[in-house]
C-alpha positions, 0 to 999 in steps of 0.5 A: 601878371602885376600891375593890370592896365584898365580902362572905363567905358562910359564916365558919367554917374557911375562910370566916373566912380569906377575911375576913382576906385581904379586910380586907387588901387594898387597894382593897377594902372588906369590907361584912360577913359571912353566917352561919347562926349569929349569934355565929359571925358576930358574931365574925368581923364584930368581928375584921375591922371588919366587919358580921354578917347572918343571911342573905344577902337581909340583905346591904347593896345595894352589895356587888358581889362575894362568896366563898360558903364553904358546905358543898357542898350549898348552893353552888346556892342561895346562889349563885344567891340572890346572883346574882339580887342582881347579885353577882360570885361566888368559889364554893369548890370544887367548884363544887356537887354536881351536873353539872346544877346546875352548869350552871344557875349557869353559865347564870345568871352568862351571862345577867346578865354575871357572873362566876363564878369557882371556888376551885380554890385549887391552881392558885394554889400558888406550886409548881404555878405555878412546875410549870407552867412546866416541862411539856410533854406529861406521860407519868405522873402520880401524886397522894397527898393525905390529911388525917386525919378532921373532920366538916367536908366531909362532907356530900359524899365524899372525891372531891369533898371532897379529890380534885377539887382533883388533878383539876383540876390534872391536867385543866389540865396534861394538857390532853387528854381523857379516854378511860376511867377506873377507880375503887375506894374506902371508906366508912369513917367518914363517909356517904360514900367517905372514901378512893379510888383512880382511875386516869385515861387520857387521848387524849393517852396520860397516865396519872394516878394518884390517892389521896385520903383523909381518915381518915389519920394525918397530912397528905400532899399531893404530885404526881409528873409524868413526862414524856419529858425530866424527872422533876418531883416537888412537895410542896404543903405542904412548898414544895419541889420537884425536877426530874429531867432528862435531860443527856447519858445521864445524870440530874441533880437540881435544885430546882424554884425556887418563889416565896413567897406564900400560895394563897388571898391569890393567887386572892383577888387574881386574883378581884377583879382580874377583876372589877375590869377585866371579864375572865375568870377564872384559873380559869374556871367551865366549868374547874371544871365538867369538874373536877366531870364527872370527880369525878361518874364517879369516885364512880360508880365508887367506888360501884359497887366498894363495891356489889359489895364488899357483894354478896360480903360478903352471899353469904360471909356466907350461906355461913358460915352455911349451911356451903357456904364451902370455904376453901382449906387449912381441913378438908383436911390443909393448914396442919396443921390436918386431921390433928390437929396 
């Protein structure tokens, strides 16, 4: 296989970046883009010199590989239809919004001999690639991922939208089964949780603490890893990292050597290389299923937390209405409120 003929389904903010990169790569022909908004499809098609389509069914049969960059709740439907046409796929994360539909896609890919990669782009972040080289047996991992609110991606909660990036990285670095997890969160602006925190314990003894928000005033993406011989801090956005090592009874600081590179371009190049050579993708669909399992469990724990809080609010409201709620310090002289002061 020489030149690979590709297409992009869904050309919003992220999908248009897929189209741009495909149009720039050697031995790749961007045949077309698909979007339910024909004006948007036409705009991106003109910009990158390819045809525009409104439906997956309209794509030419010559297309061999496709990026699926539609909303998460449409991943299964679109990916299944494309695999029926014999296309290799890169599906943006998460693979789907449920474990049963994710398993269906894995079975379909295996049955048809197709490559299915999932877009966990942080695996291709040059900082993470540098971090991987010095990680041995992590003992504690802390992640923060914050972003301002935007409607895009709110068809799912922040766990499936953003936290799943960090869950995938952590599972990859720790390489140990999850023993237990706890999670809390809150719904603020969307119909799902917009902020969440998870604490995960692995059988290796490693503990991971992850905090994610999509209602923050600014962007933040950091990971800190502690292991027996070092502490590593990485700023994804700043492409900067520090390594602190124990040396002769003292701690010495150094810079994490990070190469240049656009993560999405590295990801798409890896995907196309796997298609071309017929090998296993660098981020296999099975890895994405593992991350999805943990993300679903985190989401369940967050939902339990929210239900408990709602019951407490209802109980408190009822007690206030009936005059039964006792508030410490009110009406008993404490705080100088019960003696006329």
